[in-house]
N, C-alpha and C positions, 0 to 999 in steps of 0.2 A: 975631716969629711965623715969619719965614722960616727961622730957625735950627731951630725946632721941626719945621717941615715937612721940612727937610733931614735931621734926625735920624730922623724917621719913615721917610722914603724910604731912608735908609742901612740901617736895621735890616730893613726889608722886603726890600731887595735882598740883604742877607746871608742872610735866611731863604729867599728864593725862588731866587736865582741860585747860592747856595753850599750848598744843602741836600745836594747830592751832589757829590762830587769826580770828577775824571777817573780817579783811581786808587783811590779809596775811596768807597764808597756811604754811609759814615757822616758825620753832620753835623759842621761845624766848631763850636767852642765859644768864643765871645768871653769874655774874662775882665774886661777893663776898656776903657772908651772915654771920652775926655774931649776937649773943645775949649776953648781959651783964645785968643781973638783969631784970629790967623792960623796958629795951631799946633794940631795934634791929636796925641793919643796913643792907641794901640790895642794891646792885648795879647790874644793868643789861644793856644789849645792846638792843636798839630798833631792832625790827624785820627788816630784809631787805625787799625791795619791793617784792611783789608777782610777780612771773614770768609772770603772765597774765596781770599785770599792766605795764609792760615794754613798750608796744606800746602806752600807754595813754600819753596825754600831760603832761609835767613836773609838772604843778601846780596840776592837778588832782591826779597824783601819790603821790605827797608830802602831799596832803590833806588826802589821805588814810593812809599814814604813820603816820601822826599826830593823826588822830582818833584812830589808832591802839595803838599808844604809850599811849594815855590818857586812853583808855580802859584797857590796860595792867597794868598801874600804879594803877588804882582803884582796879583791881582784885588782884594784889599782896598785896596791903594794906589789903584787905579782908582776903586773905589766911594767912597772918602773924598773924592777930588778932584772927582768928579762930583756927589756929594751936598752938598758944602760949598764953594761957590765962593770964600768968603773964606779958606779954608785954603790956605796956601802951602807949608807944611812939616809933615811928620808923623813922629813917632817910633813905630816899630813893633817889637814884640817877639813872638817865637814860642817857646812853651814845649812841652816834651814831658812828658806826665803819666806818671809811673812808679808802679807798684804799690809801696806801702809806703815811699815816699821822697818827698822834696821835688821838685817839678817842676824840670826842667832847662832852662836857657836854650839854645835851639838856633840862633836866628837873630835878628839885630837889623837895623834899618834906619833911617836918617835920609833920608827921601825928600822930594824937592822937586817941586812942581807943574810947574815949567818944564823938568824933565828929560824929554827925549824920546829914545826908543831907536828906531833905524831898523828897519823891518820885516825887513830883510835879515839881522838878527842872529838866526840860527836857533837858537843854543844857549840853552836855558832858563837854564842856570847863568850865562852871560854876560849875558843880559838882566837877570836879577835883580841881578847885581853892578853893571851900568850904572845901574840905577834907584836904587842906594844901599844895597842889602842887604849885610850882612856875615855871613859864615858860613864854616865850614870843612868840606871834603869829604875823605873818605878812600876812594878807589876808587869814587866816585859815591854815597857814603853820608854823610849829614849827621852831623857830630859835635857834641857838646856844646860850647858856647862856653867858651873858657878852658881846655880840656883840652890837655894837653901830650903828644899822641901816644897817650894812653890812651883807648880807645874805650869810651864808656859805653853800656851796653845795658840797656833796661828789660825 
């Protein structure tokens, strides 16, 4: 019963706390969530660009999307460990939905409950890496995983 209540609390927190992002007012969309013993898996899609960002230059709009994806990853990690006390490790994947194509894997993470990041780490990118997220940036813009210098744009 405790696991069911934890799941309800997790999904309510996703709905309430992550309804709006800091850089995008559009909601986050979870694709898959599962728990098996002390492990969890969660996949979601990056938020689309905020409608107010459409007139911005491409690089600035992509930097906002990158910052939002990193913030969302850290927040989902926190919500999983807060909502499921038995979970010690989580596999996280972030995809970007592209029109007329297969979603692209943008970020992954094997995050551990015991990993603590000191508050003095001001860099969002460094905090995400210290928590266990893996991703590639090109000039502050998130790149598709596995790309070899070729920027994939949706």
